[in-house]
Rosetta silent file (secondary structure, phi, psi, omega in degrees, C-alpha in Angstrom):
SEQUENCE: MDLVDKAKNYVSEKVAEKVANMEKPEATIKDVDVKKISFDSISYHAKVSVTNPYKVPIPIMEIAYVVKSAGRIIATGTIPDPGSLKAKSTTLVEVPAKVPHSAIVSLVMDIAADWDIDYTLELGLIIDLPVIGNFTIPLSYSGEYKLPTLSDLWRGDDEEEKDEKDEKEKKEEKVKKLEEKEIK
SCORE:     score description
SCORE:     0.000 S_00000001
   1 L     0.000  129.746 -178.292   17.411  -34.582   35.235 S_00000001
   2 L   -88.577  174.890 -174.357   20.928  -35.400   34.160 S_00000001
   3 H   -60.787  -39.135 -179.570   23.652  -32.975   33.088 S_00000001
   4 H   -63.557  -44.741  178.767   23.034  -33.419   29.321 S_00000001
   5 H   -63.564  -40.611  178.309   19.327  -32.502   29.676 S_00000001
   6 H   -62.091  -41.509  179.426   20.215  -29.461   31.789 S_00000001
   7 H   -64.830  -43.011  178.296   22.702  -28.322   29.131 S_00000001
   8 H   -60.662  -46.670  179.989   20.108  -28.783   26.353 S_00000001
   9 H   -61.752  -42.754 -179.733   17.512  -26.792   28.295 S_00000001
  10 H   -61.514  -47.971 -179.775   20.017  -24.023   29.052 S_00000001
  11 H   -63.745  -43.371  179.370   21.085  -23.729   25.405 S_00000001
  12 H   -60.461  -43.134  179.419   17.438  -23.840   24.204 S_00000001
  13 H   -64.432  -43.347 -179.043   16.468  -21.055   26.625 S_00000001
  14 H   -66.061  -42.044  178.799   19.405  -18.866   25.600 S_00000001
  15 H   -65.260  -44.722  179.019   18.747  -19.367   21.869 S_00000001
  16 H   -61.762  -39.939  178.647   15.023  -18.644   22.320 S_00000001
  17 H   -64.620  -44.184  179.440   15.873  -15.503   24.320 S_00000001
  18 H   -63.477  -44.211 -179.801   18.319  -14.284   21.638 S_00000001
  19 H   -65.000  -40.724 -179.995   15.822  -14.949   18.834 S_00000001
  20 H   -64.442  -34.839 -178.519   13.019  -13.179   20.743 S_00000001
  21 H   -92.764    0.593 -178.283   15.203  -10.090   21.288 S_00000001
  22 L   -69.909  141.570  177.099   16.641  -10.138   17.768 S_00000001
  23 L   -65.754  135.985 -178.572   15.948   -7.111   15.553 S_00000001
  24 L  -123.850  156.532  176.706   13.300   -7.908   12.934 S_00000001
  25 L   -59.516  147.392  177.849   12.179   -6.165    9.739 S_00000001
  26 E  -124.969  150.402 -178.513    9.443   -3.543   10.183 S_00000001
  27 E  -139.555  150.951  173.635    6.866   -2.326    7.693 S_00000001
  28 E  -140.584  145.982  174.678    4.332    0.472    7.318 S_00000001
  29 E   -86.203  116.591 -176.997    1.697    1.187    4.703 S_00000001
  30 E   -83.154  -38.537 -175.466    2.563    4.635    3.353 S_00000001
  31 E  -163.788  153.957  172.009   -0.328    5.159    0.967 S_00000001
  32 E  -130.064  123.812 -178.866   -3.165    3.458   -0.883 S_00000001
  33 E  -121.344  150.868  169.959   -4.166    4.865   -4.277 S_00000001
  34 E   -84.701  119.002 -177.213   -6.801    3.994   -6.819 S_00000001
  35 E   -93.733  -35.436 -174.886   -4.762    3.197   -9.931 S_00000001
  36 E  -154.452  137.361  172.702   -7.432    2.179  -12.395 S_00000001
  37 E  -118.089  118.342 -179.521  -11.188    2.070  -12.676 S_00000001
  38 L  -119.572 -177.662 -178.654  -12.399   -0.248  -15.404 S_00000001
  39 L   -68.286  -23.798 -176.631  -15.762   -1.695  -16.375 S_00000001
  40 L  -110.537  -12.167 -175.856  -15.223   -4.802  -14.263 S_00000001
  41 E  -164.514  171.070  170.521  -13.119   -3.642  -11.286 S_00000001
  42 E  -117.801  130.680  179.131  -11.223   -1.017   -9.318 S_00000001
  43 E  -103.972  121.095  175.472   -7.469   -1.514   -8.911 S_00000001
  44 E  -101.203  149.785  173.395   -5.873   -0.264   -5.709 S_00000001
  45 E  -129.879  121.324  176.275   -2.110   -0.034   -5.154 S_00000001
  46 E   -97.410  136.969  175.405   -0.692    0.055   -1.644 S_00000001
  47 E  -103.231  116.097 -176.618    2.797    1.439   -1.100 S_00000001
  48 E  -113.782  125.038  179.006    4.486   -0.477    1.713 S_00000001
  49 E   -98.358  120.481 -177.149    7.796    0.665    3.193 S_00000001
  50 E  -120.578  123.940 -179.843    9.802   -2.246    4.660 S_00000001
  51 E   -99.129  125.886  178.542   13.008   -1.719    6.663 S_00000001
  52 E  -105.270  113.312 -178.727   15.551   -4.562    6.678 S_00000001
  53 L   -81.784   -5.032 -174.633   17.994   -4.317    9.630 S_00000001
  54 L   -91.215  160.592 -179.104   20.203   -7.165    8.352 S_00000001
  55 L   -82.711    0.871  179.160   23.378   -7.043    6.263 S_00000001
  56 L  -125.063  150.504  175.611   21.928   -9.485    3.743 S_00000001
  57 L   -65.092  149.106  179.420   18.897   -9.229    1.446 S_00000001
  58 E  -119.443  126.247  179.264   15.804  -11.052    2.702 S_00000001
  59 E   -72.916  137.612  170.801   13.431  -12.760    0.268 S_00000001
  60 E   -88.915  119.133 -176.563    9.735  -11.909    0.521 S_00000001
  61 E   -75.730  -42.200 -175.321    8.030  -15.267    0.182 S_00000001
  62 E  -166.711  152.437  171.692    4.489  -13.998   -0.323 S_00000001
  63 E  -121.230  124.545  177.184    2.169  -11.068    0.322 S_00000001
  64 E  -108.604  138.580  179.354   -1.393  -11.873    1.349 S_00000001
  65 E  -134.606  153.094  174.464   -4.074   -9.175    1.291 S_00000001
  66 E  -137.294  127.883  174.946   -7.692   -8.715    2.326 S_00000001
  67 E  -108.211  125.711 -179.495   -9.780   -5.660    1.366 S_00000001
  68 E  -121.094  148.792  174.295  -12.794   -5.038    3.589 S_00000001
  69 E  -150.830  138.155 -179.517  -15.585   -2.501    3.376 S_00000001
  70 L    52.012   38.213  177.477  -18.680   -2.061    5.516 S_00000001
  71 L    76.602    3.747 -179.065  -17.590   -5.059    7.577 S_00000001
  72 E  -114.099  147.638  172.895  -17.469   -7.355    4.520 S_00000001
  73 E   -79.788  121.458 -179.745  -14.546   -8.915    2.719 S_00000001
  74 E  -109.850  -12.238  175.702  -14.686   -7.601   -0.845 S_00000001
  75 E  -162.692  143.051  174.141  -11.368   -8.916   -2.167 S_00000001
  76 E  -139.952  158.116  176.946   -8.610  -11.310   -1.143 S_00000001
  77 E   179.319  172.507  176.265   -5.474  -12.491   -2.839 S_00000001
  78 E  -134.068  151.076  175.409   -1.828  -13.395   -2.647 S_00000001
  79 E  -120.357  105.031 -178.948    1.233  -12.223   -4.510 S_00000001
  80 E   -76.817  140.572  173.061    3.790  -15.036   -4.661 S_00000001
  81 E    45.896   62.712 -178.469    7.510  -14.227   -4.651 S_00000001
  82 E   -79.699    3.845  178.019    7.335  -10.410   -5.032 S_00000001
  83 E   126.050 -156.093 -177.277   11.107   -9.968   -4.670 S_00000001
  84 E  -132.097  159.311  174.014   13.566   -9.251   -1.864 S_00000001
  85 E   -89.816  132.436  179.718   14.255   -6.611    0.759 S_00000001
  86 L   -65.264  147.282  179.713   17.515   -4.742    0.200 S_00000001
  87 L   -65.870  136.772  175.866   20.234   -5.284    2.820 S_00000001
  88 L    44.857   46.952 -174.609   20.445   -2.636    5.591 S_00000001
  89 E  -154.132  176.148  174.769   17.933   -0.476    3.743 S_00000001
  90 E  -110.080  130.361 -178.769   14.295    0.440    3.268 S_00000001
  91 E  -113.313  134.733  175.934   12.476   -1.096    0.315 S_00000001
  92 E   -95.728  119.431 -178.143    9.235    0.264   -1.137 S_00000001
  93 E  -110.724  128.506  176.201    6.953   -2.599   -2.139 S_00000001
  94 E   -96.434  130.649 -179.025    3.861   -1.983   -4.284 S_00000001
  95 E  -117.882  107.215  177.030    0.926   -4.256   -3.568 S_00000001
  96 E   -83.319  140.846  176.165   -1.821   -4.275   -6.208 S_00000001
  97 E  -136.118  129.238 -177.151   -5.327   -5.338   -5.177 S_00000001
  98 E  -109.200  124.540 -179.564   -8.199   -5.697   -7.614 S_00000001
  99 E  -111.634  117.689 -179.741  -11.764   -5.279   -6.331 S_00000001
 100 E   -69.576  147.424  178.799  -14.523   -6.465   -8.687 S_00000001
 101 H   -60.243  -30.919  179.790  -17.499   -4.144   -9.205 S_00000001
 102 H   -59.644  -33.483  177.236  -19.831   -6.955   -8.166 S_00000001
 103 H   -73.088  -36.302 -179.371  -18.364   -6.682   -4.650 S_00000001
 104 H   -70.101  -34.093  178.244  -18.732   -2.895   -4.656 S_00000001
 105 H   -59.570  -32.494  179.280  -22.383   -3.166   -5.726 S_00000001
 106 L   -68.460   -9.659 -178.462  -23.009   -5.022   -2.463 S_00000001
 107 L  -100.390   19.824 -174.725  -21.922   -1.835   -0.646 S_00000001
 108 H   -52.607  -40.466 -178.572  -24.755    0.291   -2.035 S_00000001
 109 H   -61.616  -43.965  178.970  -26.010    1.254    1.461 S_00000001
 110 H   -65.487  -44.089 -178.889  -22.590    2.633    2.475 S_00000001
 111 H   -64.765  -43.459 -177.857  -22.145    4.446   -0.835 S_00000001
 112 H   -64.298  -31.974 -176.916  -25.660    5.939   -0.732 S_00000001
 113 H   -68.237  -44.280 -174.960  -25.115    7.299    2.791 S_00000001
 114 H  -138.567   11.737  176.151  -22.040    9.453    2.085 S_00000001
 115 L    55.762   39.156  172.727  -21.052    8.867   -1.561 S_00000001
 116 E  -147.605  167.784  177.305  -17.736    7.220   -0.701 S_00000001
 117 E  -113.941  112.164  174.690  -16.315    3.773   -0.127 S_00000001
 118 E   -84.313  134.576 -177.134  -14.756    3.254    3.305 S_00000001
 119 E  -140.745  159.666  171.910  -12.224    0.441    3.206 S_00000001
 120 E  -129.709  129.936  177.091   -9.655   -1.408    5.276 S_00000001
 121 E  -109.686  121.674  176.861   -6.655   -3.086    3.676 S_00000001
 122 E  -111.399  128.054 -179.398   -5.013   -5.855    5.674 S_00000001
 123 E  -121.214  149.952  170.630   -1.644   -7.145    4.494 S_00000001
 124 E  -130.260  108.413  175.809    0.607   -9.955    5.615 S_00000001
 125 E   -88.348  115.407 -179.443    4.208   -9.763    4.384 S_00000001
 126 E  -101.330  113.397 -178.194    5.682  -13.234    4.744 S_00000001
 127 E  -117.047  157.451 -178.783    9.482  -13.081    4.756 S_00000001
 128 E  -103.225  101.028  179.945   12.120  -15.780    5.194 S_00000001
 129 E   -89.782  137.160  176.284   14.365  -14.838    8.118 S_00000001
 130 L   -58.476  142.301  178.300   17.634  -16.709    8.661 S_00000001
 131 L    74.738  -47.810 -175.648   17.457  -19.046   11.688 S_00000001
 132 L   -78.422  -41.316 -175.438   13.806  -18.155   12.460 S_00000001
 133 E   100.506 -151.869 -179.032   12.208  -19.206    9.170 S_00000001
 134 E   -67.659  133.922 -177.546    9.016  -17.701    7.776 S_00000001
 135 E  -134.881  129.549 -178.758    7.944  -14.572    9.649 S_00000001
 136 E  -103.328  128.811  174.306    4.735  -12.607    8.956 S_00000001
 137 E  -101.403  109.089  179.292    4.570   -8.830    9.359 S_00000001
 138 E   -83.309  137.736  179.721    0.864   -7.932    9.778 S_00000001
 139 E  -136.276  152.238  177.155   -0.254   -4.489    8.519 S_00000001
 140 E  -144.512  142.863 -179.810   -3.561   -2.653    8.347 S_00000001
 141 E  -144.234  131.359  177.697   -4.630    0.603    6.646 S_00000001
 142 E  -116.963  144.627  179.094   -8.048    2.269    6.617 S_00000001
 143 E  -163.878 -173.167  176.681   -9.216    4.978    4.264 S_00000001
 144 E  -140.131  146.036  176.073  -11.998    6.159    2.045 S_00000001
 145 E  -111.574  112.902 -179.518  -12.372    6.614   -1.669 S_00000001
 146 E   -77.801  123.020  179.936  -14.609    9.567   -2.490 S_00000001
 147 L   -78.868  143.394  178.343  -16.704    8.784   -5.547 S_00000001
 148 L   -72.756  143.018  175.685  -17.014   11.484   -8.201 S_00000001
 149 L   -88.400  169.827  177.890  -20.423   13.128   -8.551 S_00000001
 150 H   -61.037  -38.565  179.033  -22.007   13.840  -11.913 S_00000001
 151 H   -66.646  -33.988  175.520  -21.091   17.512  -11.557 S_00000001
 152 H   -63.218  -41.899 -179.517  -17.448   16.512  -10.867 S_00000001
 153 H   -68.584  -35.447 -177.580  -17.417   14.466  -14.045 S_00000001
 154 H   -72.466  -48.167 -173.961  -19.067   17.259  -16.000 S_00000001
 155 H  -105.331   -8.606 -175.319  -16.946   20.199  -14.865 S_00000001
 156 L    80.217  174.489 -179.777  -13.844   18.540  -13.402 S_00000001
 157 L   -92.143  170.363 -177.161  -12.581   19.367   -9.959 S_00000001
 158 H   -59.975  -36.503 -179.803  -11.440   22.753   -8.661 S_00000001
 159 H   -63.488  -41.373  177.980   -7.772   21.776   -8.923 S_00000001
 160 H   -61.890  -44.931  179.912   -8.200   20.988  -12.616 S_00000001
 161 H   -61.880  -41.900  179.801   -9.886   24.341  -13.197 S_00000001
 162 H   -63.659  -43.767  178.495   -7.087   26.166  -11.362 S_00000001
 163 H   -60.964  -42.839  179.284   -4.432   24.354  -13.409 S_00000001
 164 H   -63.812  -41.472  179.492   -6.243   25.239  -16.651 S_00000001
 165 H   -63.739  -45.262  177.979   -6.514   28.892  -15.573 S_00000001
 166 H   -60.471  -42.258  179.742   -2.796   29.029  -14.648 S_00000001
 167 H   -62.476  -43.746  179.878   -1.876   27.455  -17.988 S_00000001
 168 H   -63.385  -42.496  179.068   -4.003   29.992  -19.872 S_00000001
 169 H   -63.378  -40.064  178.501   -2.408   32.905  -17.979 S_00000001
 170 H   -63.125  -42.692  179.167    1.092   31.609  -18.763 S_00000001
 171 H   -63.718  -43.611  179.371    0.250   31.361  -22.471 S_00000001
 172 H   -62.251  -38.771  178.805   -1.179   34.882  -22.475 S_00000001
 173 H   -64.740  -41.595  178.472    1.956   36.180  -20.748 S_00000001
 174 H   -63.659  -43.913  179.552    4.205   34.518  -23.354 S_00000001
 175 H   -61.458  -42.667  179.940    2.165   35.996  -26.189 S_00000001
 176 H   -61.396  -43.496  179.461    2.384   39.439  -24.577 S_00000001
 177 H   -64.442  -40.395  178.234    6.191   39.153  -24.239 S_00000001
 178 H   -64.240  -41.173  178.799    6.516   38.088  -27.881 S_00000001
 179 H   -63.483  -40.478  178.278    4.388   41.031  -29.009 S_00000001
 180 H   -62.689  -39.220  179.280    6.560   43.408  -26.950 S_00000001
 181 H   -66.514  -39.037 -179.607    9.720   42.003  -28.611 S_00000001
 182 H   -66.351  -34.754 -179.681    8.211   42.429  -32.069 S_00000001
 183 H   -68.490  -37.965 -178.539    7.355   46.075  -31.320 S_00000001
 184 L   -72.551    0.000    0.000   10.950   46.835  -30.256 S_00000001
């Protein structure tokens, strides 16, 4: 091996070592909410917190997602060019995922067992890092969506009832105070 090849190898090793030890963006899924239930689908929104350690904004090239339930893939998709990560900051990225009811119908056994939908959301944030190129941050989040029962739909949940009761008490208190002022 001649001197030029040795120099190339040395430089390649040092660059690879620096790139491997370089700080990279990190992400976590903070929450997954059901945003909308329509006649044809359920829309989920994942809130993803992404920290950018660099002094420059980094473009997000694409977000790929897979929603799984009961071991089956029930929805997949990509979101092209969802924006950029702020420089030296944390950016909250919302990832919408739409699951058709036809896929949920296939989960009847899981739903019948405990009246909820257990799901796993897998995300891949593909960002364009300077020098390195495209870099994928893999994320996964598991949860369950409790389906409302007929009695829940009929009477509402306990929290709703408590809020209504509190509201009624506040109105009664205001009326009482007004009556006291009128008497004086």
